N, C-alpha and C positions, 0 to 999 in steps of 0.2 A: 175392705179393699186393700189392706196392707199385704195380704197374701198374694193378690194379683200384682201388686207393686214389686214384691220380692221375686215373683216369677219373671216379670219383665226385666228386672235388674240382672237376674241370673242368665236369662236368654241373651241379653245384650252383652254380657261378659263372655259367654260361650261364642256368640257370633263374632265378637271382636277377635278372640283367639283363633277361630277358624279362618277369618280373613287374613290375619297376620301370618298364619302358617301357609296359606295359599300364596300370599305375597312372596314369602320366602321361596316357595317351590317355583314360582314363575321366575324369580331372580336367578335361582340356580339353573333353571332350564335355559335362560338367556345366556348365562356365562358358559354353559356347556355347548351351546350352539356356536360360540366363538372359537372354541378349541376343537380339535378333531377327536371327539369322544367316541369310543367304540359303540356302534349302534346296537350291538348284541349284548352289551352289558345290561344285566337286569335292572340296575338302578337307573340307567339312562332310559331304558324302555318304560319303566314305571313313571318317570318324570314326563316323558313324552305322552304316555297314555292319559295322564292327568291334565296336562296343559294343552295338548294339540286340539282336542275337541272345542275348547273355549277359544283358542286362537282361530280355528277354522270358522267358528260362528261369527267372530268379529270380522274376519276377512269377507265373509259372505254378505254381511249386513252393511259394512262400511267400505265402499269401493276405494277410498283414499288410504286404506290400511296397507295397501301394497303400492309402493312407489318404485316401479322398476324392480330391482333386486332387493330393495330395502323393505323389510317387513316391520311395520309399525304396530302390529296387533299386540305384541307383549307390552309395549308402552301404553297402549290404550287400556289393556286389562289392568295394568298397575294403577293407572289413573282412576279407573272404575272402582278398584278395591279401596284406594285412598278416599274417594268420594263416599263410598259406602261406610267406611270406618268413621269419617267425619260427620256425615249426615245421619245415617240410619242408626248407628250405635249410640251416638249422642242423643238423638231424638228418643230412642227407647229408654235411655238412662234418665232423661228429663221427665218423661212420662211416668216412669217408675218412682221418681222422687216426688212427683206431685200426688201420687196415690198413697204415699206413706202417711 
C-alpha cells in the first residue's frame, strides 16, 4: 500500500502547485482588469482565455456574482481555490500518510 500512498502524496503535491499557479493567474488577471491593458497583447489574451471561462461559469451558476457593475466572480474563484488547497490537498496528504 505504500506505493499508492506515494502516488497520492505526489498527486496532492502536483495538485497544490497547479492550484497555486492558477491562483496567481487569477490574481494577475484581476490586476490587469484594473489597468487599461492592451486587449491585443498576447499575454493579456492568454490570461483572459484561461480565466474567463471559469469566471463565466461562476457568473452563470451564482446570480449574486454580479452586483451591478461589480464582478465578484474572481473573488469567488479565489475562495474556491483556497478551499480546495486547504481541504482537498490536505485530505489527500492525510490519506497518503495513513497508507504509508
